[in-house]
C-alpha positions in Angstrom: -96.0 27.6 30.7 -98.0 26.2 27.8 -99.7 29.6 27.3 -96.4 31.5 27.3 -94.8 29.1 24.8 -97.8 29.1 22.5 -97.6 32.9 22.5 -94.1 32.4 21.0 -95.5 30.0 18.3 -94.1 26.9 20.2 -96.6 24.1 20.5 -95.7 21.1 22.7 -97.6 17.8 23.1 -98.7 17.1 26.6 -95.8 14.6 27.1 -93.3 17.2 25.9 -94.8 19.8 28.2 -94.5 17.4 31.1 -90.8 16.8 30.2 -90.1 20.6 30.1 -92.0 21.0 33.4 -89.8 18.3 34.9 -86.7 20.1 33.7 -88.0 23.4 35.1 -88.5 21.8 38.5 -85.0 20.3 38.5 -83.6 23.7 37.6 -85.5 25.3 40.4 -84.5 22.6 42.9 -80.8 22.7 42.3 -80.3 26.4 41.4 -79.6 27.6 45.0 -77.0 24.9 45.5 -75.2 25.1 42.2 -75.9 28.7 41.0 -77.2 27.6 37.6 -79.1 30.8 36.4 -79.5 34.4 37.3 -83.1 34.4 35.8 -85.6 33.3 38.4 -88.9 35.0 37.6 -91.2 32.3 36.2 -92.3 34.2 33.1 -88.7 35.3 32.3 -87.5 31.7 32.7 -90.0 30.5 30.2 -89.4 33.2 27.7 -85.7 34.0 28.1 -84.5 30.4 28.7 -86.9 27.8 27.3 -88.6 29.7 24.4 -85.2 31.3 23.5 -83.7 27.8 23.4 -86.4 26.4 21.1 -86.9 29.3 18.7 -83.9 28.5 16.5 -85.6 25.3 15.5 -88.5 27.4 14.0 -86.1 29.5 12.0 -83.4 27.2 10.7 -82.8 23.5 10.0 -80.9 21.8 12.8 -78.4 19.0 11.9 -77.9 15.9 14.0 -75.8 15.0 16.0 -75.8 18.5 17.4 -73.3 19.7 19.9 -74.5 22.2 22.5 -71.3 24.1 23.2 -71.0 25.6 26.7 -74.4 24.1 27.6 -74.3 25.4 31.2 -77.4 24.0 32.9 -78.6 22.5 29.6 -79.5 25.3 27.3 -80.4 25.4 24.5 -79.8 21.7 24.3 -82.4 20.2 26.7 -85.4 22.4 25.6 -84.4 21.7 22.0 -84.3 17.9 22.6 -87.7 18.0 24.2 -89.1 20.0 21.2 -87.2 17.9 18.6 -86.9 14.4 20.0 -85.5 13.2 16.7 -82.2 15.1 17.3 -79.2 13.5 18.9 -77.8 16.3 21.2 -74.5 16.4 23.0 -74.4 18.8 26.0 -70.8 20.0 26.3 -69.8 21.6 29.6 -66.5 21.9 31.5 -67.6 23.5 34.9 -68.1 20.8 37.5 -71.2 22.2 39.1 -72.9 22.4 35.7 -71.7 18.9 34.8 -73.2 17.5 38.1 -76.6 19.1 37.2 -76.6 17.9 33.6 -76.0 14.3 34.7 -78.9 14.6 37.2 -81.2 16.3 34.7 -80.5 13.8 31.8 -81.0 10.9 34.2 -84.3 12.4 35.5 -85.6 13.1 32.1 -84.6 9.7 30.6 -84.5 11.1 27.0 -82.6 8.8 24.6 -80.1 10.5 22.4 -79.2 13.2 25.0 -75.5 12.8 26.2 -73.3 14.9 28.5 -69.7 15.7 27.3 -67.8 16.4 30.5 -65.0 18.5 29.1 -64.2 21.7 27.4 -64.2 21.5 23.6 -60.9 22.2 21.9 -59.5 21.1 18.5 -58.4 17.8 20.0 -62.0 16.8 20.6 -62.7 14.6 17.6 -66.2 13.0 18.1 -67.9 13.8 14.7 -70.9 16.1 14.8 -73.0 17.6 12.0 -73.7 20.8 13.9 -72.8 23.0 16.8 -75.1 25.4 18.5 -74.1 27.9 21.2 -75.5 30.8 23.1 -72.1 31.5 24.7 -70.6 35.0 24.6 -67.2 34.2 23.3 -66.3 35.7 19.8 -67.5 33.8 16.8 -63.9 33.2 15.6 -62.9 31.5 18.8 -65.8 29.0 18.5 -65.0 28.3 14.9 -61.4 27.4 15.9 -62.6 25.4 18.9 -64.7 22.9 16.9 -62.0 22.3 14.2 -61.6 18.7 15.3 -65.2 17.6 15.5 -67.4 19.5 13.0 -67.7 17.5 9.8 -67.3 19.0 6.3 -70.5 20.8 5.3 -71.5 20.9 9.0 -73.1 24.0 10.5 -72.1 26.2 13.5 -75.3 28.0 14.7 -74.7 31.1 16.9 -77.6 32.5 19.0 -76.5 36.2 19.1 -77.9 39.5 20.0 -78.6 42.1 17.3 -75.2 43.9 17.4 -72.7 41.4 16.1 -71.9 42.7 12.6 -68.2 43.4 13.4 -67.8 40.0 14.9 -69.3 38.3 11.9 -67.1 40.4 9.5 -63.9 39.5 11.5 -64.8 35.8 11.5 -65.7 35.8 7.8 -62.3 37.2 6.9 -60.2 35.3 9.4 -61.7 31.9 8.5 -62.4 32.4 4.8 -60.5 29.2 3.9 -62.5 27.0 6.2 -66.0 28.5 6.7 -68.5 30.5 4.8 -71.4 32.5 6.2 -74.5 30.5 5.4 -77.3 32.5 7.0 -78.0 35.5 9.2 -81.6 35.4 10.4 -82.9 38.3 12.6 -85.9 37.5 14.8 -87.6 38.5 18.1 -88.9 36.6 21.1 -92.6 37.2 20.4 -94.4 39.6 22.8 -91.1 40.8 24.2 -88.7 43.6 23.1 -85.8 41.1 22.9 -84.2 40.9 19.5 -82.0 38.0 18.4 -80.0 36.9 15.4 -79.3 33.4 14.3 -75.9 33.4 12.6 -74.9 30.2 10.7 -71.5 29.3 9.4 -70.9 26.3 7.1 -67.7 24.4 7.3 -66.1 24.0 3.8 -63.1 21.7 4.8 -62.6 18.4 6.6 -62.0 18.4 10.3 -58.4 18.3 11.5 -57.3 14.9 12.9 -56.8 14.3 16.6 -53.2 13.6 15.9 -52.7 16.9 14.2 -54.5 18.7 17.0 -52.3 17.0 19.6 -49.2 17.7 17.5 -50.2 21.4 17.5 -50.7 21.4 21.2 -47.3 19.7 21.8 -45.1 21.7 19.4 -45.2 24.9 21.5 -43.4 25.4 24.8 -46.3 25.7 27.3 -46.3 27.8 30.4 -49.2 27.4 32.8 -49.6 30.4 35.1 -52.1 30.3 38.0 -50.6 32.8 40.4 -50.5 36.6 40.1 -47.1 36.5 41.8 -45.6 34.7 38.8 -42.8 36.8 37.3 -44.0 36.2 33.7 -47.5 37.4 34.7 -46.0 40.5 36.4 -44.2 41.4 33.2 -47.4 41.0 31.2 -49.2 43.3 33.6 -46.5 45.9 33.1 -47.2 45.9 29.3 -50.6 47.5 30.1 -48.7 50.8 30.5 -46.4 52.7 28.2 -43.5 52.6 30.6 -43.5 48.8 30.6 -43.8 48.7 26.8 -40.8 50.9 26.4 -38.7 49.1 29.0 -39.4 45.6 27.7 -39.7 46.4 24.0 -42.8 44.3 23.7 -46.6 44.9 23.5 -49.9 43.0 23.8 -51.9 42.7 20.6 -55.6 42.2 21.4 -58.6 41.4 19.3 -59.4 38.6 16.8 -58.6 40.5 13.6 -55.4 42.2 14.9 -54.1 39.0 16.3 -54.7 37.2 13.0 -53.0 40.0 11.1 -49.8 40.1 13.1 -49.6 36.3 13.1 -49.7 36.3 9.3 -47.7 39.5 8.5 -45.0 39.4 11.2 -44.8 35.8 12.6 -41.1 36.3 13.5 -42.1 39.1 16.0 -44.9 37.1 17.7 -43.3 35.8 20.9 -46.1 34.1 22.7 -49.8 33.1 22.4 -51.6 34.1 25.6 -54.9 32.2 26.2 -57.5 31.7 28.9 -56.5 28.2 30.0 -55.7 25.5 27.5 -58.8 25.5 25.3 -57.8 28.2 22.8 -54.8 26.8 21.0 -52.4 28.7 18.7 -53.2 28.4 15.0 -52.1 25.2 13.4 -49.6 27.0 11.1 -48.0 29.0 14.0 -44.3 28.8 14.4 -43.0 26.2 16.9 -40.9 29.0 18.4 -44.1 30.6 19.7 -44.6 30.1 23.4 -48.1 29.2 24.7 -48.9 31.0 27.9 -52.0 29.5 29.6 -53.3 31.9 32.2 -55.9 31.1 34.9 -59.2 32.8 34.0 -58.9 35.6 36.6 -55.3 36.3 35.4 -56.4 36.4 31.7 -59.2 38.8 32.6 -56.6 41.1 34.1 -54.6 41.4 30.8 -57.6 41.2 28.5 -58.3 44.9 29.1 -60.7 45.2 26.1 -62.8 42.2 27.2 -62.3 40.4 23.8 -62.1 37.0 25.4 -59.8 36.1 22.5 -56.2 35.0 22.9 -53.6 37.8 23.0 -50.2 37.9 21.2 -47.0 39.0 22.9 -45.3 41.0 20.2 -41.7 42.2 19.8 -42.0 45.8 18.7 -39.6 47.5 16.3 -37.6 50.5 17.7 -38.5 53.8 15.8 -35.6 55.4 14.0 -34.1 58.6 15.4 -35.6 61.7 13.7 -33.3 64.1 12.1 -34.8 67.6 11.6 -33.0 68.0 8.2 -35.2 65.1 6.9 -38.2 67.3 7.4 -36.9 69.7 4.8 -37.4 67.0 2.2 -40.6 67.0 0.1 -43.6 65.9 2.1 -45.2 66.1 5.5 -43.6 65.4 8.8 -46.3 64.9 11.4 -45.2 66.0 14.9 -47.1 64.0 17.6 -47.1 65.3 21.2 -50.3 63.5 22.3 -50.3 62.0 25.8 -53.4 59.9 25.4 -52.4 56.5 23.8 -55.8 56.2 22.0 -55.2 59.6 20.4 -51.7 58.5 19.3 -53.1 55.3 17.8 -55.9 57.2 16.0 -53.6 59.9 14.5 -51.1 57.2 13.3 -54.0 55.5 11.6 -55.0 58.7 9.8 -51.4 59.5 8.9 -50.9 56.1 7.3 -54.2 56.6 5.5 -53.1 59.9 4.0 -49.6 58.7 3.2 -47.7 61.0 5.6 -43.9 60.8 4.9 -42.7 60.8 8.6 -44.6 60.4 11.9 -42.4 62.0 14.6 -43.2 60.9 18.1 -42.1 63.8 20.4 -40.9 63.2 23.9 -44.3 64.2 25.3 -46.1 61.5 23.3 -47.6 58.4 24.7 -46.0 55.2 23.5 -47.4 54.2 20.1 -47.2 50.6 21.0 -49.3 50.9 24.2 -52.0 48.3 23.8 -54.6 51.0 23.6 -52.7 52.8 20.9 -52.2 49.6 18.9 -55.9 48.9 19.0 -56.9 52.5 18.1 -54.5 52.4 15.2 -56.1 49.2 13.9 -52.6 47.8 13.7 -51.2 50.5 11.4 -48.5 51.3 14.0 -46.7 48.2 12.8 -46.3 49.5 9.3 -46.2 53.2 9.9 -43.0 55.3 9.2 -42.3 56.1 12.9 -39.5 58.3 14.2 -38.5 59.2 17.7 -38.2 62.9 18.1 -37.2 65.5 20.7 -39.3 67.4 23.2 -41.6 70.2 21.9 -39.2 72.8 23.3 -36.2 71.3 21.4 -37.8 71.5 17.9 -35.5 73.8 15.7 -37.1 77.2 15.3 -36.3 77.4 11.6 -38.4 74.4 10.6 -41.4 75.1 8.4 -44.2 74.3 11.0 -47.9 74.5 10.4 -49.5 74.6 13.8 -53.2 74.0 14.4 -55.1 76.1 16.9 -58.7 77.4 17.2 -57.6 81.1 16.8 -55.6 80.8 13.5 -56.4 81.6 9.9 -58.9 79.3 8.2 -57.5 76.0 7.0 -59.0 76.6 3.5 -56.8 79.7 3.1 -53.6 78.0 4.1 -50.9 77.2 1.6 -49.1 73.9 2.2 -45.4 74.1 1.3 -43.7 71.2 -0.5 -42.1 70.3 2.7 -43.5 71.1 6.2 -44.1 69.9 9.7 -47.7 69.6 11.0 -48.2 70.2 14.7 -51.3 69.9 16.8 -51.2 70.9 20.5 -51.3 68.5 23.4 -54.7 67.6 24.9 -55.4 70.2 27.5 -52.3 72.5 27.4 -52.6 73.1 23.7 -49.8 74.7 21.7 -46.7 76.3 23.4 -46.5 80.0 23.0 -43.8 80.0 20.4 -46.2 78.7 17.8 -49.4 80.5 18.7 -48.7 83.7 16.8 -49.1 82.1 13.4 -51.5 79.2 13.4 -54.2 77.5 11.3 -57.7 76.9 12.4 -60.5 74.5 11.4 -63.9 76.4 11.3 -66.4 75.2 13.9 -69.8 76.2 15.1 -70.1 79.0 17.6 -69.8 77.7 21.2 -67.5 74.8 20.3 -64.2 75.4 21.9 -62.1 72.8 20.2 -61.9 69.5 18.3 -60.3 66.3 19.6 -56.6 66.6 18.8 -56.5 63.4 16.6 -59.7 64.5 14.7 -58.3 68.0 14.0 -55.1 66.4 12.7 -57.0 64.1 10.5 -59.0 66.9 9.0 -55.8 68.9 8.2 -54.1 65.9 6.7 -57.1 65.2 4.5 -57.1 68.9 3.3 -53.3 68.6 2.5 -53.7 65.3 0.6 -56.8 66.6 -1.2 -54.9 69.5 -2.6 
């Protein structure tokens, strides 16, 4: 163990090495009973558990008291405490089997300034700490919200992340700009291994919220605790994972840290419920009191969290698209006719249409619902601001409308003249264009051997060319 740690630049005194060996023996002894770790090879345990826990202390200053959030069997907190005995470390864990082990381990090690917090951390937890460290997998934004009641002003939240977390950092930086600032982003590697890491540090710029304010926030919303999959509310939520349920209920599920923050800010009156994994992820402090708080059991939340964001979901009341009138498409501008049956294609093409300022987005009868959760996510939320219209079936489009249809066999796009008013039509995925439009089509040049482009991509290229001209 000493040789492996020294190979990582970690030098322990004999007494510290004995403490870490004691911890290792405790972990080995109780693992089979309590299922504490999936890493059991000795070398991997030393490198991926103990060295990985200690390395942050070599790359960044660690404040004290330091809260180890989601400590599990004690990592990174216990190895850090052994390496840095000057730190006061709090091991926070909510799972009972982990709590049982942490109590045994801290008693066996006898280290002063090493405490176990036997609960989940939420904004109502108000014991002041100067820092938080976590190697948990939940999104950065969720953790920043979770420690709102305990992290002091100018305190640090230290995230032990993998190398691909840029999007997560960007979302958290935007969402929490008024309360946190990105203080550091340190890439490093576990020496003599291929494992890359990033130490992402956020600094808190405001004072923590009071316990009273946190409790008031928790009490102002009507709370529904759902633990059974036979619950009627949960059944309705499951139906919203498909376009038919979205259409019937007039509601959708908005998923993802950034999208949820945007709809909560831009359309709070349409946000009906905050759906969380249990009770730890509360609604924002400024959320309307009319917002219900649906607390799902973990396995139920996992069912509706189809993108695996682990972030609360918003139940959103969707606006009904206006009925399309063909005569409107004779006005100046572009009417985009959308027959796509894949909700992700629908979302992607709506996003492109909004970007290129299309006048009317007409959802034909064949189209997937634009408010399907997959379409909402692919649109990056633009479906909520797009000029959407409900149109007829492909076969019912009036034959005298000026339609530019895209197909692989048409005249080159560069030679096409766009009228002042026209409809742009791309064929459905698979079947393509109905025969009535195939005689006079427009094509996007492609390399030999490539049969076609993705429908949403082809539409975006045509819209770009129209807008460029």
